N, C-alpha and C positions, 0 to 999 in steps of 0.2 A: 588337399586342394591343389598343392603344387604338382602332384602327380597328374591330376586331371588336366591342369593347364599345360603341362609338358606333353601329354598325349594329344591334346588339341593342336598345339603348335607343331608337333611332329607329323601329325596327319595332314595338316595344311601344307607343310613343307614337302611331304612326299607327293601330294597331289600336284603341286607346282612343278616339281622335278619331272614327274612322269609325263606331264603335258609337254614340257620342253624336249624330253628324250624322244617321244613319239613324233613330234614335229620335225626334229632334226633328222631322224631316220627316214621320215617321209621325204624330206628335202634332198637327201643325198643318194637315195635309191630310185631306180626306175620302177614303174608300176609292176613290171614283171618280177622284179627282185624283192619288192616290198614285203610280201607275206613271209618270205624266208628270213629277212632281216628282223621283222617284228618278232618272229619266233625265236631268233637268237637273243633278242633283248629279254623276252619273257623267260627263256631258259637261264640267262645270266642272273636275273632277279630271283628266280626260284632256287637256283643253286646257292645264292647267298643266304636265303631263308633256311636252307637245309643245313649248310655247314657252319653258319654263323654261331648258333648256340653251342656247338661243340668246341669251336675255337674260343668262344667266350668262357666256357667252362674250364678249358685248359689254361687260359690266361689267369682265371680266378684262383688257380692254385697258388699264385704268387701274391695274392691279396684280393680282397673283395672289391677294392676300388680300381684295380689294374685294368679290367676290361674297359672301363670308362675312360681312363687315361689313354689306353691304346686306341680307342675309337676317336678320341679327341686329337691324337697325334695324326691319325690317318686323315681325319677331316681337315686338319691344318695343312697337311701335305697336299691334299686335293685342292684346297683353296689357292695354294701357291702355284700349282700347275695350271689352274684354270685362269 
C-alpha cells in the first residue's frame, strides 16, 4: 500500500512539474522558437529516462539503498538552488 501511495504522489508531482516547465518555456520563448524549445525539453526528459536506470544500477553496486540516497541528495541540492 505504501508503494501505491508513493506512485500516486510521484505521478501527481510529475504532472505539476511538467505544467510549470511547459508554461515557463512558453513564457521565455517566442512563438517561432517555441517548438524547438519544447523539443529540447522533451529530449532532456527522454535522455533522463534512458540513462537514469544505468546510473542507478551503477550506484547500486555500493549498496541497494545508495541510489535513493543519491537521488535525495540531488533533490536537496535542487531545492537549495531553486
